C-alpha positions, 0 to 999 in steps of 0.5 A, a space after each residue: 499500500 502506498 503512503 498517502 503524500 502530503 503538501 506543504 500546507 498539511 499542517 495548515 489545513 488542519 489548523 484551519 479546520 480543513 476536512 481531509 480526504 484522499 485525493 489521488 494519493 494526497 491528503 487534501 481538504 475537500 472543504 472547511 466549512 461548507 462546499 456551497 459557501 466556499 463556491 459562492 465565496 470565489 464566485 463573489 469575492 475570493 477563495 484561497 486554494 492549495 494546489 501544491 499537489 500539482 506536478 512541475 517539471 523543467 524542459 531545458 536545453 537547445 531542443 527543448 522547443 523541438 521536443 515539446 512540439 513533438 510532445 504536445 498538441 498545441 503550437 509552442 512556437 507561439 510562445 515568448 517568455 512570460 507567456 503560458 500555453 494549455 495543451 495536451 499530450 497524447 498517446 500514439 492512439 490519440 488518447 490523453 496522457 495528461 493536460 498541462 501548461 507550458 510556461 516559456 521562461 526563455 529560450 531553451 527553458 520551459 516550466 511545465 505544470 501537470 496533474 497531481 494524479 499523473 506526475 510519476 506517469 507523465 514524468 516518466 512518459 516525457 523523459 522517455 520521449 525526450 530521448 534523441 532530443 538534446 534537452 532534459 526533463 527535470 521533475 521539480 514537483 517536490 521542489 514547489 508549493 502552489 496556491 491559487 487565489 480566485 474570485 473578483 477580489 483575488 487581485 485587490 487581495 494579492 496586490 496588497 502583498 506585492 510590488 509587482 503590478 498584477 493588472 499588467 500581467 495578462 491572462 495566460 501570462 506570468 511574471 517572477 516577483 515576491 508576494 509577502 516577501 516570498 519569491 514566486 512565479 506569479 501566473 494568471 490561468 485559473 481553474 474556476 473561470 474566475 479571475 485570479 493568480 496562482 503563486 508557485 513558491 519554494 515548497 519551504 515558504 508555502 505556509 508563510 505565504 498562505 498565512 499572508 494571503 489568508 490574513 489580507 483576504 479575510 477583511 475582503 471575504 476571502 474563504 479557504 476553499 477545498 477540493 469540492 468547491 474546485 470541482 463544482 467551480 470547474 464544471 460550472 466553467 466547462 473545464 476538462 478534468 483528466 480522468 473525466 472529460 479526458 482520458 487515455 480513451 477520450 481524445 482531444 477531439 472527442 473532448 471538444 478541445 480541437 482548439 488545442 490541436 494544431 496539425 499545421 505545426 507539423 507531426 506530434 505524438 498522436 497527430 495521425 490518430 487525431 487527424 483521421 478522427 477529425 476527418 471522419 468525426 468522432 464516434 463519441 463525444 463529450 457534451 455538457 448538460 443541465 437538468 433543472 432539477 437539483 438531484 445530482 447526476 453522479 459520474 457512471 450514470 447511464 445516458 438513455 435516448 427517447 427509445 430507452 437505449 443506452 448511448 452513453 454515460 456521465 463522466 462528471 456531475 455536481 450541483 451548480 450553486 449558482 443556477 441551483 441545479 444539476 449540471 454535468 458531462 457525459 461521453 455519448 455516441 456522437 450521432 445521438 447529440 441532437 436527440 432528446 436524452 434522459 438519465 434515470 435517477 432511482 426510478 425517476 427519468 431526468 431529461 438532459 438539456 445540453 448546454 455550451 459552456 460555461 454554465 454561468 457568466 464569467 468575468 476575467 480581466 
């Protein structure tokens, strides 16, 4: 049995009342007071998330860009120092190894953020694929802590702790700076759909940084926020989660992420399979839905067509605190996307209303 891992904020979470759970092998807070209250705080004020469980890697060397162009689906040649790119890396089959962020620090110097549950797999995959390229992939996951401060007041809160002009860091850009006296990579991407920043720092400085952000934020309504609200927030925004909307069996074309697949940049791992799938159209596709009912449609629920035949399966489901109704996503037979679909919840048939996300109005600077 593997030992559960902890972030640098484990004692911080327990001190502040976090309810801890095993998440992908990590001891993480699912909530502090209430998932509902934490969700609403992020949508109206601000929330502080511990995302130190996420993985980080350096890719450095004369052929770092050439390697990344081979490894991932998006076009890394469009990057410049201070710019961030969202992308996926695929198997030759087109299935997804992981989705990730690529940060360009300078020529031949890139920084990657990968998913917590995939760290070992991703690092091994990248290091294997890097053979034959003049570059080195280094696992830096244990070196970093990471906080995410999200919500309409997030920038206002963090700005009180830094001399860096946060408004000057655009969406999907980053800069080096100090926050509360802690050296950080200050990033603006986000996984909630709201405005905000991510702060990467040395693992040893994470708790000091978190306490400073909490102290500065509480007067403006900031709440400590756990994994429960993180999931409902990302689903309202329509963002994919690895293992749900994207997997080794659900490729980016089927997942509606064709915009991160750039065939014109040249071949990359999985490009032939993805091109064929795009040309003929995927047999299955991810759709998002709401129900008009508060009963949550759980992942694994069967999706039925009007004739009562199984045509898919729910892959994510939650209650939207903003809409006050159940929302979710499902992998369905693509040909049925224009039909009336439904799920059976303990003997009650609920029709699915397919929606193009986001489910709620989102504002980012």
